[in-house]
N, C-alpha and C positions, 0 to 999 in steps of 0.2 A: 504505314498509315499516316496520312497527312494530319498536321496539327489542326485542331478545331479553330475556326475563325472567330474572332471576338468582335462584337459590335457594341457601341455605346448608345444606350437608349435613355432618354430623359422621361421620368415619370410624368404623365400628363397632369397629375394633380399637384405637382410641385409648385409652390408659389413663385412668381417671377421675382419678387424682392424678399430676400431673407436678411434680417438684421445681422450685420457683421460679415456678410458674404458679398464679395465683389465679383461681378461678371466681367470677364476679360474683354468682352466685345463692347464695353461701355466705358466712359471716362470714370475714373475712380472718384468716389465720394465718401466722405467720412469726417472724422473730427479734425483733420488737418486744416489749420488756419491758413488763409491765403491773403495776399495783397494784390489788388488789381494792377495789371501791368500798365494801364493807360493806353493800351492798344486793343480796341474792341475785337478785331479779328483774332488776335492772339489769345485774349481771354476766353473766347468761345471754344478754343481748342485745348485749353489747359484744365486739368482736374481742379474743381473748386473755383474756377474762373479767375486765376491769377497765379502770381509767384507763390510757391509754398513757403510758409514762415517756419523757421526752425528746421530747415532742410537745405541740402546743397543743390544749387543750380549751376550747372556747368555750361559755359558759353564758348563755342569754338568759332574762330574766324580766321581768314587768311592772313591778316596782318594786324598786330596789336595796335590799339589807339585809334581805330577807324570808326567803330560802330557801338562800342559798349555804352557810352554815355547816352547816345540816342535811344538805345534799347531800354535802359533801366532808369533814366532820369525821371520820367513821368511817375513811376512807382515811388521813387525816393522823395519826390516833391509831396506826394500824397501822404506818405508815411511820416515825414518830418512835421507836416502840418497837424497831424493827429496825435503824435506821441513825442515824448521827450527822448533825447539820446543823440549820440553822434554817429555820423557816417564815416567809417574808416576806409581809406583807399590805400592798399598795401602795394608798393612797387609799381605805381602806374607808369606806363612808358612815356607819357607826356604830362606836362604840368597842367592841372585843371585850371580853367579860366574862370575866375570868380564871378565877374559880371555876367557872363553867359549862363552860369549855373543859377545865379540869382534871378535872372530874367525868366528862367524856366521853373522857378519855384523852390529851388534848393538854396537856403541861406549859406553863404560861404563860411560863416562862423560855425556852422554845424558839421563842416567837413574837416577831417583830420587826415593829412597825407603822411604816410610812413615810407621812408626810403630804406631800401635794403641793398646791400652790396653782394648778396649771394642768394641762391635759391633757398638754402637752409634758413637764412635770416628772415627771408620773406615768409616762409611757412611758419616760423616761430612767432613772428609779429601777428600774422593772421589768426593763429590759434589763441594767442594772448588777448587779442581784441575781442574774439568771440566769447571768451570767458569773463569779460568785463560787463557788469550789469548796466553800465552807463552807455553802452554801445547799442545802437538801433540796427545797424546794417554794416556788413563788411563786403568790400569789393577787393578781390585779390588777383593779381596777375601772376600766375604760376605756370610758366611754359612747360617746365619739367616737374611733374608732381606724381609720384607713385601712388598706386591705389591705396596703400596703407596710410599715406599722409592725407589723402582726401577723406578717408573714413574717419580719421581723427577730427578733421574740420567738420564733418557731418555731425559727429557726436557732440562737439562743442556748440554748434549752432542749435541743436535740439535741446540742450540743457538750458540755454538762455532764451530760446524762442526768438532768434534773430534772423533777419534776411541775410543770405549768403550767396554771392556770385563768385565763381572762380573762372577766370578767362584764360583760355589755352589756345594754341594754334590748331588750325583745321587738320593738321597731320596727326593729331591725337585721336581722331575719330575711330580708328579701328581698335583702340585700346579699351579694355574694360574699365568701367567707372561705377562707383557706388552712388553717383548722383541720382536723386529722385527725379530730376528733370534735366534733360540734356538737349541743347539747341545748337544749331550751326547757322551763323548769320553771314551775309555778305551784302554789298551794295547792289542796288538794282542796275542792270545793264542799260546804258543809254544807246538807243538804236543809232547805227552809223558811226559809232566810235569803238576803237579797240578797248579791250577790258582795262588795260593800264591807263588809258585816257579817261575812262568814265568811273574810275574807282571812287572819286569824291564828287562826281558830278551830280548824281541823283541822290537826293537826301533821303529817299525811301530805303527800306530794308527788305531783303528776301530772307525769310526765316524757315529753316527746316527743323522739324521736331524729330530728333533722333531717338529720344527715350522719354516716355511719360507713362503714367499709370492708366493705360487705355490702349485701344487698337492703334496700330501704326498709322501715321499721317503720310499718305503717298505723295501728295502735292504740296509744294512749299507755299508759304504765305507771303504775299507782297504787302508790306506795311507802308502806308504813306508817311512821309517824314515831315512835310510842311504844306503850306498852301500851294495848290497846283500852279498858280502864276509864278510863285517863287521857284518852284521846281523847274518850270520851263526856262526861267532866266538862268538858273544854275547850269542847266543842260547846255544852253547856248554859250555860256561862259566856258564850259569845258570844251566845247567844239572849237571855239576860237583859240583857246589855249593850245589845243592840240595842233591847230593849223599854224600857230606861231612857232611851235616846236619843229614842225616840218620845215618851215621856211628857215629857221635858225640852223638846222642841220644841213640844209642845202647850201647856205652861205658859208658855213664852216668848211664843207667839202670843197666848194669852189676856191676858197682862200688857200686851202692846203694844196690844191692842184696848181694854182698860180705860183705858190712859193716853190714848188718842185719844177717849175718851168714847163708844165704840160699845157697843151693847147685846150682851151675851153671855149665852148660856144657862148655867144652873148647871152647874158642873163636877162630874161624878160620878167616883168612883174608877175608873180604867182597869184592865182585867184585868191589864195589864202591871205596874201599880203594886201591885196586890194580890199578885201573884206575888213582887214584890220584898220585900214585907213579911213573907213567910214565912221559913222557915229557909233561909239561903243557904249557899253553898259558900265555902271559904276562898279560892278563886280569884276571888271576886266583889267584892273590895275596890274595884276600879276602877269597876265598875257601881254599887255602892252609893254611892260618892263622887259619881258623876255624877248619881244620882237625888236626892241631898241637896243 
């Protein structure tokens, strides 16, 4: 005798909104405090319209040091303007540049940088910072962090109601995470350039929401990073820099061939080199130095 089939039916008289009940097909809403991200497109896709306060936000990216400040700096500027407290950066891969932070609204004197010589020391420093009442937000670079360690940071952030971002490599995406919000970010691809050449060319971000309290987000978000005219200038700079690298590699190859006594064809000016000899942009100093 076949087993009876079960069907789920919703009572027609059930109210659409029940206090304390969250419908999984909608963004979560509740007492969770949030801080606007400063990116309108991202706020529209996050429960409560911003970064959750007192919860772990995990950000995955292909290479540390590329996009984290661009992603969280608008929120930090707003938070420090409204509330007292320090922003603690634990084990950042690059030294934060004070004038740039100040220009974006984060006073350098509100930032405390903690160096760590091991993953264990970095985790300990992040947890201690979260348990400090004078700390407003914590940014921690923890490439290798087990789920148990992340849960401890989540609990510490909840106790003091602080902002918490943990930055990890994109390879950690398949791993389970206790984070309330989990994002994966990368730079926008510049058309006509290989990925390695356009890594820092486009100031915009592509953000994929891997985990949120709500339905999955199928399509990634493209967040603009600066004024469109500056974006075009940076993209042009990256293209010229890539062209200079191509020319430099060709010259090195020719030099090595001559040194080995091999016959080489006469070297004609490459289109990339001709372009470099024209009027450049002020942002092309690196490219020009590489070509010379």
